[in-house]
ZAMARGU-4260 file (C-alpha; in steps of 0.2 Angstrom, whole numbers, plus 5000, padded with zeros to 4 digits):
<rodrens>
0) 4767/4760/4531 | 4768/4761/4512 | 4782/4768/4503 | 4781/4786/4498 | 4786/4790/4480
5) 4798/4805/4478 | 4800/4812/4461 | 4814/4824/4456 | 4816/4835/4441 | 4832/4830/4432
10) 4833/4848/4425 | 4833/4855/4443 | 4850/4860/4448 | 4855/4853/4465 | 4843/4839/4466
15) 4857/4826/4467 | 4862/4832/4484 | 4845/4831/4491 | 4841/4814/4483 | 4857/4807/4491
20) 4852/4813/4508 | 4834/4806/4506 | 4841/4789/4500 | 4853/4788/4514 | 4840/4792/4528
25) 4824/4784/4521 | 4831/4770/4510 | 4818/4757/4515 | 4803/4770/4516 | 4804/4778/4499
30) 4804/4775/4480 | 4815/4788/4471 | 4812/4793/4453 | 4821/4806/4443 | 4811/4812/4429
35) 4814/4824/4414 | 4800/4835/4421 | 4788/4835/4436 | 4776/4848/4429 | 4782/4863/4439
40) 4793/4872/4426 | 4788/4889/4433 | 4796/4885/4450 | 4810/4874/4443 | 4821/4888/4437
45) 4820/4898/4453 | 4819/4885/4467 | 4823/4867/4471 | 4808/4856/4469 | 4802/4838/4470
50) 4785/4829/4472 | 4781/4818/4487 | 4767/4806/4482 | 4761/4819/4469 | 4762/4834/4481
55) 4774/4848/4475 | 4788/4852/4488 | 4800/4867/4485 | 4814/4875/4494 | 4826/4890/4492
60) 4841/4879/4495 | 4845/4860/4497 | 4843/4860/4516 | 4825/4868/4515 | 4820/4856/4502
65) 4827/4841/4511 | 4818/4847/4527 | 4801/4849/4518 | 4803/4832/4510 | 4807/4824/4526
70) 4791/4832/4534 | 4780/4825/4520 | 4788/4807/4522 | 4784/4808/4541 | 4765/4812/4538
</rodrens>
């Protein structure tokens, strides 16, 4: 299985918690990047966001975002 790339927006408040959980659980399976912007500014101010291999993933809170990222990783 090839490594998935997870991109977080550095301006998105709360990404650090989710990033830490992803790193802890999927350390060998993912490459994690923190970018200045991931091109979803309309969602960034309202939701937690990330991209998994380019696919936008969002959540209302850290648990929801983590769950959705985990689901994308497992595909």
